[in-house]
C-alpha positions in Angstrom: -53.7 20.7 34.6 -52.4 20.8 37.9 -49.3 18.9 39.1 -50.3 15.8 39.7 -51.4 15.3 36.1 -48.6 16.7 34.8 -46.3 14.3 37.0 -48.6 11.4 35.7 -47.8 12.4 32.0 -44.1 13.0 32.3 -44.2 9.5 33.9 -46.2 8.0 31.2 -44.0 9.8 28.8 -40.7 8.6 30.9 -42.0 4.9 30.6 -42.7 5.1 26.5 -39.0 6.4 25.9 -37.6 3.6 28.4 -39.6 1.2 26.2 -38.4 2.9 23.2 -34.8 2.9 24.4 -34.8 -0.8 25.4 -36.0 -1.9 22.4 -33.5 0.1 20.1 -31.0 -1.8 22.6 -32.5 -5.2 21.7 -32.4 -4.2 18.2 -28.6 -3.1 18.1 -28.1 -6.2 19.8 -29.4 -8.0 17.2 -28.1 -6.4 14.3 -24.2 -7.0 16.0 -25.3 -10.6 16.5 -26.7 -11.0 13.1 -23.4 -9.3 11.6 -20.8 -10.9 13.4 -22.2 -14.4 12.4 -23.1 -13.8 8.8 -22.2 -15.6 6.1 -20.6 -12.2 4.6 -18.7 -11.7 8.1 -17.6 -15.3 8.4 -16.5 -15.0 4.7 -14.4 -11.9 5.5 -12.6 -13.3 8.7 -11.5 -16.2 6.4 -10.1 -13.8 3.9 -8.6 -11.7 6.6 -7.0 -14.6 8.1 -5.6 -15.8 4.6 -4.1 -12.4 4.2 -2.3 -12.4 7.4 -1.1 -15.8 6.4 0.0 -14.6 2.9 1.6 -11.1 4.5 3.6 -13.5 7.1 4.8 -15.5 4.0 5.7 -12.6 1.7 7.5 -10.8 4.9 9.7 -14.4 5.3 10.5 -14.6 2.0 11.5 -10.5 1.7 13.9 -11.6 4.9 15.3 -14.4 3.6 16.2 -12.4 0.0 17.3 -9.1 2.1 19.9 -12.2 3.6 20.6 -13.3 0.4 21.4 -10.1 -1.1 23.5 -9.2 1.5 25.6 -12.2 0.7 25.3 -11.4 -3.0 26.8 -8.0 -2.3 29.2 -9.2 -0.1 30.7 -11.4 -2.7 30.4 -8.9 -5.4 32.7 -6.7 -3.6 35.0 -9.4 -2.7 35.2 -10.3 -6.7 36.0 -6.4 -7.2 38.9 -6.2 -5.2 40.0 -10.0 -6.4 39.5 -7.9 -9.9 41.4 -5.0 -8.8 44.4 -7.2 -7.7 44.6 -9.1 -10.4 44.3 -6.0 -12.8 47.1 -4.3 -10.8 49.3 -7.9 -11.0 48.4 -7.7 -14.9 49.8 -4.3 -15.3 53.1 -4.9 -13.3 53.8 -8.4 -14.9 53.3 -6.6 -18.4 55.6 -3.5 -17.3 58.5 -6.1 -15.9 58.5 -7.8 -19.1 57.7 -4.9 -21.6 61.1 -5.7 -23.3 60.5 -9.1 -23.6 57.1 -8.3 -25.4 58.3 -5.8 -27.6 61.0 -8.4 -28.7 58.3 -10.9 -29.1 56.2 -8.1 -31.5 53.4 -8.2 -28.7 
């Protein structure tokens, strides 16, 4: 086989390979187009949107609960402090009036 025949043969093979590559690219484009617009893909996109909304709502609720829990913790601390003060006042009162209580039989 001479050089010109070999070049022609390689050009034919090259043309075949180019055609196969173009066909493959076309098929990939079709598959991608069908895949992105298929009923399954649309349903999945809808589901993702629903889940994103649910997540946003859950994050809002979580933030609200954290604020509320912070307020409850603050109020609990205040009540604990008030209870300590009242307990001390009662103890002081009892010590101050201990003699009266004994006489009264308490």
